N, C-alpha and C positions, 0 to 999 in steps of 0.2 A: 326314777332318780331326777332330781331337780337340776336343770342345766343352767350354767351361768350365761351371761350375755354373749361371751365369745363363742361358746359351744353353739348357741342358737344361730349366731351370725355365720359361723363356719358351716353348719348344716345347710343354711340357705345358700351359701356360696357354692358348696359342693353339689347342690341340687341343680344349679345353673351350669356347672362345669368349670373346671380349672382354666385359668387364662393360658393361652398358648404362648408361653415365654420360656426362656431357658431354665428359670427356677420358679416354677409356679407356686410352690409352697412359700417361698420368700415373698412373692408378690401378694399372696393372700395375707401373709403375716403383716406386711406393711399396711395393707388396707384395714386390718383389724387391730392394729396397734400392739402387736406382739412380735415374737421372733419366729423364725423358720422352725427351729427345733421344737418350740411349743406347739406349732400347728401339726407337725408330724406326730408328736406324742398324743395330742388330742384326737387325731384321726385313728391312731392305734387303739386308744381307749374307747372311743365311740364304736369302733368295730367290735372290740372285745365285749362291750356291754350290750351289743345288739342294736344300738341306736342307728347304725349304718348296716344295712343288710348286704349291700354289694358296693364294691368300689373298683372301678375298672375304666377302661378306655372304650369309647365308641368311635370307631373309625368310619367316616363317611366315604365308603368305597367308591361310590359313583363319582365323587368330586376328584378323586385321584386317578380316574381312568378305568376302573374296574366296572364294566357294564354288564357282565354275565355272572349272575349270582345263582348258585344252585344249592338247595338243601338236599343232601343225599341222606336218605333214611335207610336204615339197615335192620334186618331181622337176624339178630345174633343170639346164641344161647345166653341166658341171663348170667351164667357164671363166667362168661367170656367178656362181658361188657367192660369191666375195669381194665383188663389187659389190652383189649383192642382200643379202647378209648385213649389209653396212654400212647399206643402206637400212632393213632391218628393225630394226637396232639403234637407229635414230633414231625408230622408231615408239613412242609412249608406251604402247601396249597390249602391246608385246613385252617380256617380262622376261628372256628367255633365247633365245639364238640360237647355233647351232653346226652345224658340218658333220660328217657321218659318212659312211663309205664305204657304197656300196650293197651290199646282200646278195642272195643267191640268192632270187629271188621277191620282193624288196623293192626297188622302184625309187627310193626316196627318199634324197636326199643332204643336204638342208638341213632343220633342225629349229628350230621357234620355239615358245616357250611363251607363251600368252596367258592372263591371268587376268581374271576378271570377277566381279561380284557375282552375276550370274545367267547361265545358258546363253545367253539371248537377247542380253544385253549383250555377251558374249564373241563370239557370232556376228556381231553388228552391227559390233563393232570389226574383226573379221576381214574382213567385206565391205567396210568403208570402206578398210582397208589394201590389199586387193586392187585396189580402184578407183584409189587414189592411186598405187600402184606399177605399174598396167597389167598385172596378172597374171590377167586373166579366163580366158585359155587355158592357164594353167600348171597341170599336174596336181598335185593336193595332196589330202590327207586330213586330217580333223579327228578327233582321238582325245581324248575327254573322260576325265578321271580318274574312276575309279569307287571307288578306295580310296586312302587317305592313308597314307603310310609315314613313319616317324620321320625327320626331317631333321636332319642333323648335319654338321659340318665334317670335314675330313680328320683322320685319326688318325695321329700320328707316334710311332714308337718302340715300337709294340705288335707282338707276334709274331702270326702268323696265327691261332692258337687264340684269343687275346684278341679279335681282330677278328671271328671267327665268333661268339663269345659275345655281343659287343656288337651284332652285326647281328641276332641272334636275340631280343634284348630289346626 
């Protein structure tokens, strides 16, 4: 589908991230010479058309004091992933939850990210979650982050060489 100039500018703005203001869509609209309602409708349409594959928030946990980040990987029956994923999503300590296919030598199929100020706090949150969800016998592993990578949103409209250059920076 052919995009008009505002769609192309909006996609570029979204690739860089929304401004951190009380009404980010209004700020984007003012910059693009349109109104807030138009921006919201364009985002909805672009998502529905598949032009935007993801639209969400990236929280830079380290900057707000959360220094202990753990990916907890779970080996759960495939038919239990959806229900358990929903339960995990309701846990305040879980900031990310998703399913991945098992790999050769890798039995885990459900992934949860837990952030904490300290490792001890993160592990205490995990222990409490395991108790609440009755997962004492569920195989899992805790993988603490040892290195922080640059976090950024999806990039649209860039060719592969630009993406490689951006990833290297």
